[in-house]
N, C-alpha and C positions, 0 to 999 in steps of 0.2 A: 593623525587617524581620521579614518572615514567612519562616522558613527551608522550603523544598522541596525534596523530592527527586524525581527522576524514575529508574523503575527500567526495563532495555531490556536486550536481552542483547547486542545490537553498540551502538556508538555512536564516530562518527566519521566525519571528512572522506573517507576511504578505505574506507566502508560502505556497499554499493549496495543499495536497495531501498527499497518506497514507507516501508515504517512506520520504517526509522529514518532518512530523511529527513524525517518528521512529528516524531519523537521529537526530531530534532537543533534542527529549527526553534523547536518549544515551547518546548526550552530556553531559547534564545537570547533570544527573545522575554518568557519572563516574567523571564529574568533581568534585563530595563530595570524591573521591579517589586516582585522580590524576589530573596533570595540561594537562589541553584538550586545543587544538587547531584543530580550524575548518578550512580548506582550500575550498574555495567556489567562486562563482561567485558573481559580483553585480547584479545580473538578478533575476526578482521574474517572468519574461514571459517566458518560455521555447520556446514558438514559434518563437520569435524573437531574446533573451539572450540581450537585450538591457539593459546597466546600469541603475539599480534604486536606488540601495545605492550609497551613496556617498561617504562615509568611506575605507577606505583601510584597516583599524585594527580598532576594537572594542569590546568590554566588552558587552555578552548580556547572563545575568543569572549566570554570573562566567566563561563562557568558552568564549574563544578570539577568535575571527573570522575574519579570514585571507580574504580580497577580492580582486578576480584580475577581469578585463573587458574581455569580449571575444571579440578576434577581426575581428569576422565576425557575421553576423547573420545569425540565421537560414535561409538553402537556401530553395526557393519556390519548387523547383523540386526535394526535399527531398523525399517525398512519392512516387513520380513517379520512382523514381530510386529501390527504397528500391522493388517496386511491380516488377519493369523488373527484378531485382537479384533475387527476389524470383522463379523466372521463368526459369532462369538461373541454381541457385539450385536443380531445382526438375531436371532439366537434368543433375546432377549430375558433375557439373561445378563449383569451388569455387575460389574463387581469392582473395588474401590480398590487392593488389592492390586497388582493387575496394570496399573490405571492409575498406579498411583507407580512402578512398575518401567519402564513405558516414557515416563515422563515424565524419570525419572534416565537412561535409555539416552536418549533424545533429546540432552538438553541443554537450555543449558548447565549441568552440572553443578557447582554452585558453592556447596556448605554454606560456605565463608566469609564470603561476601554475606548468606546468610540468618542466620550468625548477628550479623553487622554490624547489621541489620535489628533483630534482636531487642536489643541491647545499645543502640542509639541509637534506640528507637523513641519517646521523648520528645524529643529534641532538633531534631524538623522536625516542622512546624505541617502538612503533607500531603505524602502519597505517592501518585506519579501513576504507574500501572503499563501500561506501553506493550505491548499485544497479550496473550493468556490463553495461547494454547497453548503454553508452555514453563514451563520447571523452576523458573524465579526467581518467575514470579507466582503457581504453583501453590503453590509453599512458601512465598513470602513475602507474599503477601497478606494472610493469617490473622494474621502476626506483629501487623500495623499496620493491622487492619480498621476499627477506629473512626475510621482518618484516611485510609483508601484510595479515591482515585479511579480506578476501572478505565479502561482506556480501550480496551474488546476489538478493534476492527476484526476483528468478527466476521465470518466468511464460513459457507457452508453446508457447513460439512465434517462427516466422521464425526466426529471431537473433541466435537462438539458433543452429542453423545448421552453421552458419559461422565458416570458417577457425579460424578465429583470437578469435570469442569466445572459442573454444575447446581449442585451444595454452593459452588462457586467464585463464582459468580454471585448466591450469595443473601449474602455478604458486605460487598463495599464500600458505603462511605457514599453513593457516587453515582456515576454512569455519564458518561463521555462516548462517543457514537453520532456516529459519522462523516454519517451521511446518516440519513433517515426512514425507508428501506429496514429497514435497520439494527437502527435500534432495533424498528420493529414487529415484525420477526421474531424480536430477543431476548425479547420480551414474550410473543409468542406460545407461544414454544418453552417459556420458563421464567416461567409463572405470577408465581410467589411473587417477581421481581423487581419487580413493577406496584410496590409503595409506595417503593422505593429512587428517590429525585432523581435526575433526569438531564437532561441540556440536549444537541442537537444543534447539532456545527461541526464544520465540517473544517479547513481551512489555509488561512491568509492566502497568496494565490498573487504573488509578487514575480518578474516577467519582464526581461528588459532593455527599456529604451525601443524602440531600434530595431534589431533584429537584422538582417542584411542577409543577405537569400537569396540574392544574384548571389555572396557569397562561395563558399557550400556548394558553388552551382551551379560555379563556376570549378575548385575544389579536386575537384570529383569527375567531372565532365565530364557533368554532367546537365543534358540540353537540352529533355528533354519532360517535360511535367504528371508528377507521380507522388502515389501515394497514399505515408503513411507508418508506419511500426511504430516504436515507441521499447521498448528495453526487453529483458531475456533471451529470447532466440528458443526456446522451450521446448513442451514437448507440455503441461507442465501449464498453460501460456497459450493453447493451441488454437492454436498456428502453424501446425502443420502443416494445419489444416483452414484457413487464413489462404489459406496457400498454393496449396492445391487451388482455393481457391474462384476465385482471382487467375488461377491458368493457364485454368482454364476458362472465366473472361470472356473472357481474351484470344483464346482458341480462337473463341467465338460472335460478340463483339464486336467484336474488333481494336483499331484505333487505335493512338496513340502514349504511351498510360500504361503508365506505371514504378511497379513496388511498391520502393521503398525502406526499407531494413533495418537499423536503429541499435541496436548493441548485441551482449554475447558469442551466440554459435550454441553452444547443446548439444544440438541434432537437427538432421537433415540440412535443407539448404538445396537446390533440385533448381537444377539447371547451367540458366540460362535467362536469354537477353542482358536481359529486360524486368525481371529479377530484379536489384536491386542491395545487396549486402551491404558496409555501411561500417564494421562492425566497432564495438567500443569507441568514443565518439568525443567530444571534448571538451564541455561546458555552452553555449561559443559556438557551434560546429559544432550542437551538438541545437538551440536556439533558432533558428538560422538554418534550419536544415533543418523545423521547424514551421513557421517564418514561411512558406515557400515551398511548401508542400505544399499543394494541392487540400484534404485531409482527412487526417485522423489516423484510422488504425484500431485499435480494441482489439477481439481476436477471443476474449477468455478470456469464459469463462462465470460465472467465479468471482471478483470483484473487490471488496474492500471499500472500497478507493482506491484510484486512480490519478492519482497525480501527475502524469503526462502526458497524462490526458486534459483537466485542469483548465488546465494549462501552456497547450495548444493552444485552449483557449476561450478563454483570457486573450489570446490572439495574433489572434482573432478569425479563427481556424481551423475550420471544423464538425469533428465528430467522425462515425465511421462506428463500428458499436459490435456486439458480439454480445446481441442480445436476449434472450438465456437468463437473461444477467445481469440482477437486476433494481435492483442500485445504478449501475449503467451507463446501463439502458435509462432510469432514474428521471430521470437527468443529461439525458436528450434531451427527455424529456416537456417536462418543467419550465422545460428553458431556451427549446424550441423551437430549439435551435442544435445539431442533430446526427441522425443518423438509425440506425435499428437494424435488424438482419435478424434470421432465424430459421432460414433456408435459403438455399440457392446462389442462388433463383431471387429471393429477397427483397434478397440481395447485389450484384446485377445490376439490379435493379431500382433499388436505391435510387446505386449508382455513375451508371447513368445519369442518372437526376436532378439529381445532383451535375453534372454534364457538360453537362447539354443544357438548363438551366434556368438562366438566369446571373441573372435579378430574382432569383427565390426563392435562389438560392445568396447572393447578397452578405445578404437578410434573415435567412438562416441564421448569417454571418459575424458579422454586428451584435447578433443575440438572443445567442450564444455569448459574445460580451465582454459584455453587459450583465448576463448570470446571472452573472460571476466577480464584476462592479463590486458587484451587490447581494448576494451571499450569503458571498462568501469573501474580506472584508474583515478586516484584522487587528487593528484597534481594536475591532470589533465580537466578533471573537470572544476576545478576552483579557478584554473587559467580561463575558462569559461566564464564562468560567475564575473570576476574581474573586469572584464570586456562590459558585460551587460549592467555593472554596476556603474562603471566611467562612462557609459554612455550616457 
């Protein structure tokens, strides 16, 4: 049986984030076909990289997880250094030394994991690196480049302008892209990657067979129709704009529609009886909330992979997304299972359409579910991984 290593900065049930969820699902599914080991840190908090897990090696759902301690915390000046370097990049000046220092400061600075890769590079048939903009991928991929598959989950971020990123993207033996939009962006930005084999595959979506929307409504006394947002409530996710748009919609259009928020708040949420913040909820509550929503709203202009978007479509619930995000917009166009907006008036128009066109709304629901069935099936995804691993 072939032996596969998957490298990601965080791993485990306690870690929250789309990339972390993706890494866990891929590892567990591949473990049915290969001997899979995950190489990761002992941290769950990417703002500090402090040890949280105690064990060096453990087995989770059939996957061997090898954990290493970060030797230093994320530097407090990381963001200011990044901002200053972006100014330097705008002047056409790139420095490998400065970029290397920034990746070490951002972390997870874990040279022992890199040394493990160097010592054991011949013990694995393939290395899957999930995400690129971290110390582990930047330092580790070059050690095993001839067997490395890079899953960049790339977005239009400033670090794509780094010289170290440009060189990194020329090294793997193959790429896995989440979407066609990501593939096109990477190929256009880095033309030298064109000869490197790739495939486009997302993640298989598994949802409860019959989530109970009534349970959530009873538990939180939600009687009116609602839009739902799932995830960290953060400026980085364009949540303040979503909140402003919703409040303006209520002023202009009235009605009983509510906005329900699920997740940790790291930006201000206005006090408004039409905005209901539930905080961090269980998976059961999340799926019940999605199943009962009129639509799931994805306000971020920069998404490489939104698990909640795909889960919503799988539950036959349309999505309302920021049209500035090519990936989210692409899901809507390809599925005809959601709507997108690029300013407030398009947001208002999309909401009004969802609320006042019941026949078309039901077609959106059916289209969303059909899209997931066709493109996000685990068997098809794993066959594609088999091909790249054997390549």
